[in-house]
C-alpha positions as a LaTeX table, in Angstrom:
\begin{tabular}{lrrr}
\hline
Residue & $x$ (\AA) & $y$ (\AA) & $z$ (\AA) \\
\hline
Met1 & 87.62 & $-61.04$ & 52.54 \\
Leu2 & 87.81 & $-63.75$ & 49.90 \\
Asp3 & 89.58 & $-66.20$ & 52.19 \\
Thr4 & 87.13 & $-65.57$ & 55.04 \\
Leu5 & 84.12 & $-66.12$ & 52.76 \\
Ala6 & 85.68 & $-69.30$ & 51.39 \\
Asp7 & 86.43 & $-70.63$ & 54.91 \\
Asn8 & 83.58 & $-69.37$ & 57.12 \\
Gly9 & 80.96 & $-68.44$ & 54.55 \\
Glu10 & 80.05 & $-65.17$ & 56.32 \\
Ile11 & 81.44 & $-61.66$ & 56.92 \\
Ser12 & 79.68 & $-59.08$ & 59.09 \\
Ile13 & 80.21 & $-55.33$ & 58.61 \\
Val14 & 78.30 & $-52.32$ & 59.96 \\
Ala15 & 76.17 & $-52.05$ & 56.80 \\
Gly16 & 75.16 & $-55.72$ & 56.74 \\
Lys17 & 76.39 & $-59.26$ & 56.10 \\
Phe18 & 77.97 & $-61.07$ & 53.18 \\
Lys19 & 77.00 & $-64.74$ & 53.14 \\
Val20 & 77.83 & $-67.70$ & 50.94 \\
Lys21 & 74.71 & $-69.52$ & 49.78 \\
Glu22 & 74.40 & $-72.85$ & 48.03 \\
Thr23 & 72.15 & $-72.99$ & 44.97 \\
Ala24 & 70.55 & $-76.28$ & 44.00 \\
Ala25 & 71.02 & $-77.93$ & 40.62 \\
Arg26 & 68.15 & $-77.14$ & 38.29 \\
Thr27 & 66.85 & $-77.56$ & 34.77 \\
Gly28 & 67.15 & $-74.60$ & 32.42 \\
Arg29 & 66.58 & $-73.81$ & 28.78 \\
Asn30 & 68.95 & $-72.45$ & 26.14 \\
Pro31 & 67.06 & $-69.38$ & 24.84 \\
Lys32 & 68.71 & $-69.60$ & 21.42 \\
Thr33 & 67.96 & $-73.26$ & 20.65 \\
Gly34 & 65.19 & $-74.08$ & 23.12 \\
Glu35 & 67.20 & $-77.11$ & 24.28 \\
Thr36 & 66.71 & $-78.23$ & 27.90 \\
Ile37 & 69.97 & $-78.22$ & 29.88 \\
Gln38 & 71.06 & $-79.10$ & 33.43 \\
Ile39 & 72.48 & $-76.20$ & 35.45 \\
Ala40 & 74.91 & $-77.42$ & 38.11 \\
Ala41 & 74.69 & $-76.56$ & 41.82 \\
Lys42 & 77.04 & $-73.77$ & 42.87 \\
Arg43 & 77.95 & $-71.38$ & 45.67 \\
Lys44 & 77.25 & $-67.65$ & 45.39 \\
Val45 & 77.81 & $-64.59$ & 47.59 \\
Ser46 & 74.78 & $-62.61$ & 48.75 \\
Phe47 & 74.50 & $-59.41$ & 50.80 \\
Val48 & 71.87 & $-58.76$ & 53.49 \\
Ala49 & 71.60 & $-55.08$ & 54.44 \\
Ser50 & 71.41 & $-54.15$ & 58.14 \\
Lys51 & 68.38 & $-52.36$ & 59.59 \\
Gln52 & 70.52 & $-49.22$ & 60.04 \\
Leu53 & 71.39 & $-49.15$ & 56.32 \\
Lys54 & 67.79 & $-49.80$ & 55.27 \\
Asp55 & 66.56 & $-46.97$ & 57.53 \\
Arg56 & 69.11 & $-44.49$ & 56.14 \\
Ile57 & 68.25 & $-45.30$ & 52.54 \\
Ala58 & 64.45 & $-45.16$ & 53.03 \\
\hline
\end{tabular}
């Protein structure tokens, strides 16, 4: 699974899809000091549930 996500960016299963999404760089704040910091862009894995799964849970 890890290799497929790294290469293709997407895995489909019966319950839904795992996708790799790019997040943009953004400005954040250190809650302890209040200092403004830059948060780098990164890739993250997200899951989108299929209609079948949503219907069974509801």
